[in-house]
Biopython code that builds the backbone (N, CA, C, O; Angstrom):
import numpy as np
from Bio.PDB.StructureBuilder import StructureBuilder

atoms = [
    (1, "UNK", "N", (104.140, 56.515, 71.070)),
    (1, "UNK", "CA", (105.107, 56.791, 72.295)),
    (1, "UNK", "C", (104.441, 56.454, 73.573)),
    (1, "UNK", "O", (103.341, 56.832, 73.977)),
    (2, "UNK", "N", (105.273, 55.702, 74.115)),
    (2, "UNK", "CA", (104.700, 55.274, 75.901)),
    (2, "UNK", "C", (105.647, 55.711, 76.722)),
    (2, "UNK", "O", (106.868, 55.619, 76.596)),
    (3, "UNK", "N", (104.786, 56.370, 77.883)),
    (3, "UNK", "CA", (105.619, 56.841, 79.179)),
    (3, "UNK", "C", (104.879, 56.319, 80.309)),
    (3, "UNK", "O", (103.651, 56.321, 80.396)),
    (4, "UNK", "N", (105.736, 55.848, 81.218)),
    (4, "UNK", "CA", (105.441, 55.358, 82.449)),
    (4, "UNK", "C", (106.019, 55.948, 83.622)),
    (4, "UNK", "O", (107.242, 56.087, 83.649)),
    (5, "UNK", "N", (105.243, 56.356, 84.701)),
    (5, "UNK", "CA", (106.095, 57.075, 85.618)),
    (5, "UNK", "C", (105.826, 56.715, 86.875)),
    (5, "UNK", "O", (104.689, 57.010, 87.242)),
    (6, "UNK", "N", (106.766, 55.964, 87.951)),
    (6, "UNK", "CA", (106.700, 55.195, 89.161)),
    (6, "UNK", "C", (107.170, 56.171, 90.535)),
    (6, "UNK", "O", (108.392, 56.306, 90.606)),
    (7, "UNK", "N", (106.705, 56.580, 91.176)),
    (7, "UNK", "CA", (107.001, 57.586, 92.279)),
    (7, "UNK", "C", (107.158, 56.417, 93.318)),
    (7, "UNK", "O", (106.194, 55.721, 93.636)),
    (8, "UNK", "N", (108.764, 56.185, 93.974)),
    (8, "UNK", "CA", (108.681, 54.914, 94.621)),
    (8, "UNK", "C", (109.093, 55.395, 96.215)),
    (8, "UNK", "O", (108.960, 54.534, 97.085)),
    (9, "UNK", "N", (109.501, 56.509, 96.546)),
    (9, "UNK", "CA", (109.341, 57.250, 97.641)),
    (9, "UNK", "C", (109.061, 58.640, 97.501)),
    (9, "UNK", "O", (108.711, 59.097, 96.414)),
    (10, "UNK", "N", (109.188, 59.340, 98.510)),
    (10, "UNK", "CA", (109.345, 60.890, 98.492)),
    (10, "UNK", "C", (110.416, 61.340, 97.956)),
    (10, "UNK", "O", (110.480, 62.547, 97.721)),
    (11, "UNK", "N", (111.292, 60.652, 97.698)),
    (11, "UNK", "CA", (112.598, 61.326, 97.329)),
    (11, "UNK", "C", (113.041, 60.430, 95.618)),
    (11, "UNK", "O", (113.523, 60.951, 94.613)),
    (12, "UNK", "N", (112.700, 59.161, 95.815)),
    (12, "UNK", "CA", (113.120, 58.556, 94.142)),
    (12, "UNK", "C", (112.090, 58.619, 93.172)),
    (12, "UNK", "O", (110.911, 58.680, 93.522)),
    (13, "UNK", "N", (112.340, 58.612, 92.306)),
    (13, "UNK", "CA", (111.252, 58.463, 91.311)),
    (13, "UNK", "C", (111.985, 57.696, 89.842)),
    (13, "UNK", "O", (113.151, 57.851, 89.480)),
    (14, "UNK", "N", (110.859, 56.792, 89.110)),
    (14, "UNK", "CA", (111.481, 56.701, 87.786)),
    (14, "UNK", "C", (110.634, 56.941, 86.763)),
    (14, "UNK", "O", (109.522, 57.411, 87.006)),
    (15, "UNK", "N", (110.990, 56.686, 85.602)),
    (15, "UNK", "CA", (110.386, 56.835, 84.212)),
    (15, "UNK", "C", (110.731, 56.002, 83.256)),
    (15, "UNK", "O", (111.938, 55.763, 83.205)),
    (16, "UNK", "N", (109.917, 55.374, 82.318)),
    (16, "UNK", "CA", (110.388, 54.752, 81.418)),
    (16, "UNK", "C", (109.470, 55.118, 80.174)),
    (16, "UNK", "O", (108.242, 55.041, 80.214)),
    (17, "UNK", "N", (110.209, 55.528, 79.052)),
    (17, "UNK", "CA", (109.730, 55.970, 77.693)),
    (17, "UNK", "C", (110.316, 55.222, 76.812)),
    (17, "UNK", "O", (111.507, 54.922, 76.731)),
    (18, "UNK", "N", (109.262, 54.873, 76.023)),
    (18, "UNK", "CA", (109.358, 53.804, 74.433)),
    (18, "UNK", "C", (109.061, 54.579, 73.396)),
    (18, "UNK", "O", (107.996, 55.195, 73.358)),
    (19, "UNK", "N", (109.914, 54.639, 72.485)),
    (19, "UNK", "CA", (109.445, 55.809, 71.529)),
    (19, "UNK", "C", (109.425, 54.604, 69.922)),
    (19, "UNK", "O", (109.979, 53.513, 69.787)),
    (20, "UNK", "N", (108.670, 55.288, 69.064)),
    (20, "UNK", "CA", (108.196, 54.156, 67.983)),
    (20, "UNK", "C", (107.994, 52.799, 68.366)),
    (20, "UNK", "O", (108.678, 51.876, 67.925)),
    (21, "UNK", "N", (106.933, 52.650, 69.293)),
    (21, "UNK", "CA", (106.767, 51.145, 69.698)),
    (21, "UNK", "C", (106.168, 50.571, 68.651)),
    (21, "UNK", "O", (106.340, 49.352, 68.670)),
    (22, "UNK", "N", (105.396, 51.033, 67.544)),
    (22, "UNK", "CA", (104.721, 50.266, 66.551)),
    (22, "UNK", "C", (105.338, 50.509, 65.395)),
    (22, "UNK", "O", (104.583, 50.175, 64.482)),
    (23, "UNK", "N", (106.428, 50.964, 64.964)),
    (23, "UNK", "CA", (107.127, 51.151, 64.077)),
    (23, "UNK", "C", (106.446, 52.128, 62.853)),
    (23, "UNK", "O", (106.632, 51.936, 61.652)),
    (24, "UNK", "N", (105.735, 53.062, 63.350)),
    (24, "UNK", "CA", (104.941, 54.390, 62.430)),
    (24, "UNK", "C", (105.779, 55.341, 62.221)),
    (24, "UNK", "O", (105.209, 56.227, 61.585)),
    (25, "UNK", "N", (106.986, 55.629, 62.470)),
    (25, "UNK", "CA", (107.682, 56.711, 62.324)),
    (25, "UNK", "C", (108.277, 56.946, 60.800)),
    (25, "UNK", "O", (109.461, 56.764, 60.516)),
    (26, "UNK", "N", (107.272, 57.375, 59.876)),
    (26, "UNK", "CA", (107.467, 57.400, 58.688)),
    (26, "UNK", "C", (107.285, 58.933, 58.053)),
    (26, "UNK", "O", (106.500, 59.702, 58.608)),
    (27, "UNK", "N", (108.048, 59.364, 56.849)),
    (27, "UNK", "CA", (107.619, 60.650, 56.876)),
    (27, "UNK", "C", (107.680, 60.893, 55.060)),
    (27, "UNK", "O", (108.632, 60.402, 54.453)),
    (28, "UNK", "N", (106.867, 61.481, 54.485)),
    (28, "UNK", "CA", (106.851, 61.503, 52.853)),
    (28, "UNK", "C", (107.070, 63.008, 52.874)),
    (28, "UNK", "O", (106.484, 63.777, 53.636)),
    (29, "UNK", "N", (108.226, 63.446, 51.703)),
    (29, "UNK", "CA", (108.559, 64.665, 51.481)),
    (29, "UNK", "C", (107.971, 64.722, 49.616)),
    (29, "UNK", "O", (108.510, 64.059, 48.729)),
    (30, "UNK", "N", (107.199, 65.340, 49.477)),
    (30, "UNK", "CA", (107.189, 65.539, 47.792)),
    (30, "UNK", "C", (107.150, 66.821, 47.367)),
    (30, "UNK", "O", (106.302, 67.618, 47.770)),
    (31, "UNK", "N", (108.032, 67.100, 46.550)),
    (31, "UNK", "CA", (108.263, 68.617, 45.742)),
    (31, "UNK", "C", (108.259, 68.398, 44.269)),
    (31, "UNK", "O", (108.574, 67.388, 43.640)),
    (32, "UNK", "N", (107.922, 69.321, 43.936)),
    (32, "UNK", "CA", (107.409, 69.438, 42.549)),
    (32, "UNK", "C", (107.117, 70.769, 42.032)),
    (32, "UNK", "O", (106.764, 71.628, 42.840)),
    (33, "UNK", "N", (107.227, 71.088, 40.662)),
    (33, "UNK", "CA", (106.744, 72.199, 39.863)),
    (33, "UNK", "C", (106.407, 71.907, 38.303)),
    (33, "UNK", "O", (105.956, 70.776, 38.127)),
    (34, "UNK", "N", (106.524, 72.625, 37.250)),
    (34, "UNK", "CA", (106.403, 72.226, 36.337)),
    (34, "UNK", "C", (107.261, 71.068, 35.383)),
    (34, "UNK", "O", (106.847, 70.159, 34.664)),
    (35, "UNK", "N", (108.556, 71.506, 35.700)),
    (35, "UNK", "CA", (109.445, 70.044, 35.167)),
    (35, "UNK", "C", (110.373, 69.505, 36.004)),
    (35, "UNK", "O", (111.560, 69.392, 35.699)),
    (36, "UNK", "N", (109.821, 69.108, 37.213)),
    (36, "UNK", "CA", (110.444, 68.669, 38.449)),
    (36, "UNK", "C", (109.304, 67.986, 39.152)),
    (36, "UNK", "O", (108.142, 68.361, 39.308)),
    (37, "UNK", "N", (109.938, 66.859, 39.548)),
    (37, "UNK", "CA", (109.408, 66.163, 40.612)),
    (37, "UNK", "C", (110.083, 65.198, 41.271)),
    (37, "UNK", "O", (110.930, 64.534, 40.673)),
    (38, "UNK", "N", (109.798, 64.986, 42.604)),
    (38, "UNK", "CA", (110.668, 64.544, 43.704)),
    (38, "UNK", "C", (109.913, 63.963, 44.740)),
    (38, "UNK", "O", (109.302, 64.774, 45.436)),
    (39, "UNK", "N", (109.765, 62.502, 45.090)),
    (39, "UNK", "CA", (109.286, 62.269, 46.523)),
    (39, "UNK", "C", (110.261, 61.177, 47.025)),
    (39, "UNK", "O", (110.871, 60.303, 46.409)),
    (40, "UNK", "N", (110.212, 61.540, 48.484)),
    (40, "UNK", "CA", (110.906, 60.760, 49.243)),
    (40, "UNK", "C", (110.632, 60.227, 50.574)),
    (40, "UNK", "O", (110.804, 61.049, 51.474)),
    (41, "UNK", "N", (110.248, 59.052, 50.936)),
    (41, "UNK", "CA", (110.018, 58.715, 52.030)),
    (41, "UNK", "C", (110.915, 58.322, 52.960)),
    (41, "UNK", "O", (111.595, 57.342, 52.656)),
    (42, "UNK", "N", (111.117, 58.874, 54.115)),
    (42, "UNK", "CA", (112.078, 58.728, 55.479)),
    (42, "UNK", "C", (110.991, 57.348, 56.676)),
    (42, "UNK", "O", (109.960, 57.441, 57.342)),
    (43, "UNK", "N", (111.859, 56.364, 56.419)),
    (43, "UNK", "CA", (111.414, 55.496, 57.524)),
    (43, "UNK", "C", (112.473, 54.787, 58.334)),
    (43, "UNK", "O", (113.402, 54.074, 57.953)),
    (44, "UNK", "N", (112.106, 55.157, 59.541)),
    (44, "UNK", "CA", (113.022, 54.765, 60.997)),
    (44, "UNK", "C", (112.385, 53.468, 61.448)),
    (44, "UNK", "O", (111.158, 53.381, 61.416)),
    (45, "UNK", "N", (113.053, 52.555, 61.825)),
    (45, "UNK", "CA", (112.535, 51.091, 62.357)),
    (45, "UNK", "C", (112.984, 50.903, 63.464)),
    (45, "UNK", "O", (112.740, 49.890, 64.120)),
    (46, "UNK", "N", (113.859, 52.042, 63.925)),
    (46, "UNK", "CA", (114.419, 51.329, 65.680)),
    (46, "UNK", "C", (113.594, 51.855, 66.682)),
    (46, "UNK", "O", (113.051, 52.952, 66.549)),
    (47, "UNK", "N", (113.452, 51.106, 67.744)),
    (47, "UNK", "CA", (112.834, 51.587, 68.715)),
    (47, "UNK", "C", (113.840, 52.369, 70.162)),
    (47, "UNK", "O", (115.048, 52.192, 70.322)),
    (48, "UNK", "N", (113.216, 52.959, 70.783)),
    (48, "UNK", "CA", (114.085, 53.571, 71.628)),
    (48, "UNK", "C", (113.433, 53.583, 72.834)),
    (48, "UNK", "O", (112.350, 54.122, 73.064)),
    (49, "UNK", "N", (114.465, 52.673, 73.971)),
    (49, "UNK", "CA", (113.457, 52.813, 75.194)),
    (49, "UNK", "C", (114.750, 53.493, 76.240)),
    (49, "UNK", "O", (115.965, 53.298, 76.237)),
    (50, "UNK", "N", (113.867, 54.359, 77.102)),
    (50, "UNK", "CA", (114.962, 55.160, 78.136)),
    (50, "UNK", "C", (114.243, 54.751, 79.174)),
    (50, "UNK", "O", (113.038, 54.503, 79.145)),
    (51, "UNK", "N", (115.192, 54.645, 80.405)),
    (51, "UNK", "CA", (114.632, 54.364, 81.746)),
    (51, "UNK", "C", (115.486, 55.481, 82.410)),
    (51, "UNK", "O", (116.713, 55.558, 82.462)),
    (52, "UNK", "N", (114.700, 56.190, 82.825)),
    (52, "UNK", "CA", (115.425, 57.356, 83.793)),
    (52, "UNK", "C", (115.077, 57.232, 85.397)),
    (52, "UNK", "O", (113.912, 57.096, 85.773)),
    (53, "UNK", "N", (116.189, 57.291, 86.308)),
    (53, "UNK", "CA", (116.122, 57.090, 87.969)),
    (53, "UNK", "C", (116.246, 58.549, 88.284)),
    (53, "UNK", "O", (117.118, 59.203, 87.713)),
    (54, "UNK", "N", (115.299, 59.206, 89.299)),
    (54, "UNK", "CA", (115.920, 60.616, 89.783)),
    (54, "UNK", "C", (115.717, 60.558, 91.205)),
    (54, "UNK", "O", (114.900, 59.852, 91.797)),
    (55, "UNK", "N", (116.597, 61.425, 91.728)),
    (55, "UNK", "CA", (116.407, 61.614, 93.466)),
    (55, "UNK", "C", (116.490, 62.908, 93.611)),
    (55, "UNK", "O", (117.320, 63.547, 92.963)),
    (56, "UNK", "N", (115.537, 63.573, 94.594)),
    (56, "UNK", "CA", (115.669, 64.813, 94.847)),
    (56, "UNK", "C", (116.212, 65.183, 96.140)),
    (56, "UNK", "O", (115.719, 64.743, 97.178)),
    (57, "UNK", "N", (117.185, 65.955, 96.128)),
    (57, "UNK", "CA", (117.859, 66.413, 97.412)),
    (57, "UNK", "C", (116.924, 67.691, 98.152)),
    (57, "UNK", "O", (116.018, 68.210, 97.500)),
    (58, "UNK", "N", (117.188, 68.084, 99.377)),
    (58, "UNK", "CA", (116.895, 69.281, 100.052)),
    (58, "UNK", "C", (115.313, 69.425, 99.932)),
    (58, "UNK", "O", (114.772, 70.528, 99.850)),
    (59, "UNK", "N", (114.607, 68.201, 99.927)),
    (59, "UNK", "CA", (113.228, 68.337, 99.980)),
    (59, "UNK", "C", (112.636, 68.202, 101.482)),
    (59, "UNK", "O", (111.445, 68.199, 101.792)),
    (60, "UNK", "N", (113.693, 68.098, 102.289)),
    (60, "UNK", "CA", (113.092, 68.071, 103.880)),
    (60, "UNK", "C", (112.484, 69.656, 104.172)),
    (60, "UNK", "O", (113.007, 70.586, 103.558)),
    (61, "UNK", "N", (111.461, 69.902, 105.047)),
    (61, "UNK", "CA", (110.859, 70.954, 105.785)),
    (61, "UNK", "C", (110.173, 72.155, 104.522)),
    (61, "UNK", "O", (109.709, 73.280, 104.708)),
    (62, "UNK", "N", (110.306, 71.559, 103.548)),
    (62, "UNK", "CA", (109.315, 72.478, 102.635)),
    (62, "UNK", "C", (107.756, 72.397, 102.770)),
    (62, "UNK", "O", (107.171, 71.335, 102.558)),
    (63, "UNK", "N", (107.195, 73.372, 103.075)),
    (63, "UNK", "CA", (105.801, 73.111, 103.501)),
    (63, "UNK", "C", (105.253, 74.402, 102.509)),
    (63, "UNK", "O", (106.061, 75.226, 102.081)),
    (64, "UNK", "N", (103.968, 74.474, 102.231)),
    (64, "UNK", "CA", (103.225, 75.406, 101.562)),
    (64, "UNK", "C", (102.934, 76.582, 102.390)),
    (64, "UNK", "O", (102.586, 76.245, 103.522)),
    (65, "UNK", "N", (102.958, 77.701, 102.224)),
    (65, "UNK", "CA", (102.724, 78.816, 102.984)),
    (65, "UNK", "C", (101.648, 79.660, 102.281)),
    (65, "UNK", "O", (101.755, 80.104, 101.137)),
    (66, "UNK", "N", (100.320, 79.872, 103.323)),
    (66, "UNK", "CA", (99.593, 80.361, 102.633)),
    (66, "UNK", "C", (99.659, 82.009, 102.747)),
    (66, "UNK", "O", (100.117, 82.554, 103.751)),
    (67, "UNK", "N", (99.121, 82.788, 101.543)),
    (67, "UNK", "CA", (99.492, 84.215, 101.405)),
    (67, "UNK", "C", (98.666, 85.251, 102.261)),
    (67, "UNK", "O", (97.549, 85.620, 101.899)),
    (68, "UNK", "N", (99.135, 85.599, 103.153)),
    (68, "UNK", "CA", (98.279, 86.797, 103.863)),
    (68, "UNK", "C", (98.303, 88.237, 103.286)),
    (68, "UNK", "O", (99.245, 88.968, 102.978)),
    (69, "UNK", "N", (96.856, 88.417, 103.236)),
    (69, "UNK", "CA", (96.617, 89.677, 102.536)),
    (69, "UNK", "C", (96.123, 90.783, 103.456)),
    (69, "UNK", "O", (95.689, 90.419, 104.549)),
    (70, "UNK", "N", (96.126, 92.098, 103.168)),
    (70, "UNK", "CA", (95.810, 93.214, 103.952)),
    (70, "UNK", "C", (94.146, 93.265, 104.663)),
    (70, "UNK", "O", (93.839, 94.071, 105.540)),
    (71, "UNK", "N", (93.387, 92.446, 104.199)),
    (71, "UNK", "CA", (92.101, 91.946, 104.827)),
    (71, "UNK", "C", (91.947, 91.105, 105.290)),
    (71, "UNK", "O", (90.806, 90.949, 105.725)),
    (72, "UNK", "N", (92.957, 89.993, 105.523)),
    (72, "UNK", "CA", (93.006, 89.179, 106.146)),
    (72, "UNK", "C", (91.835, 87.853, 105.620)),
    (72, "UNK", "O", (91.905, 87.206, 104.576)),
    (73, "UNK", "N", (90.713, 87.723, 106.806)),
    (73, "UNK", "CA", (89.973, 86.415, 106.316)),
    (73, "UNK", "C", (88.641, 86.882, 105.819)),
    (73, "UNK", "O", (87.686, 86.108, 105.765)),
    (74, "UNK", "N", (88.568, 88.001, 105.494)),
    (74, "UNK", "CA", (87.472, 88.610, 105.046)),
    (74, "UNK", "C", (87.620, 88.994, 103.774)),
    (74, "UNK", "O", (86.986, 89.943, 103.314)),
    (75, "UNK", "N", (88.527, 88.248, 103.038)),
    (75, "UNK", "CA", (88.626, 88.132, 101.533)),
    (75, "UNK", "C", (87.322, 86.850, 100.775)),
    (75, "UNK", "O", (86.683, 86.935, 99.727)),
    (76, "UNK", "N", (87.332, 85.962, 101.636)),
    (76, "UNK", "CA", (86.549, 85.188, 101.072)),
    (76, "UNK", "C", (85.011, 85.153, 101.891)),
    (76, "UNK", "O", (84.103, 84.436, 101.470)),
]
sb = StructureBuilder()
sb.init_structure("model")
sb.init_model(0)
sb.init_chain("A")
sb.init_seg("    ")
for serial, (resi, resn, name, xyz) in enumerate(atoms, 1):
    if name == "N":
        sb.init_residue(resn, " ", resi, " ")
    sb.init_atom(name, np.array(xyz, "f"), 0.0, 1.0, " ", f" {name:<3s}", serial, name[0])
structure = sb.get_structure()
């Protein structure tokens, strides 16, 4: 899988996701006992490309606040 993320502005961002890029999505299941044997191979050959564009609302005015303790600046 391959993922790219672009931050366009403070509010806009875009993600590009590509799955099964090299056609390596294969799975083999084998089941057996004394009188039974079964082997199945699943291969998925399609690629998935997903583009996501997002916008963040209400991001204005949010700032990180420092935590005040009962000891003040003497903690460190």
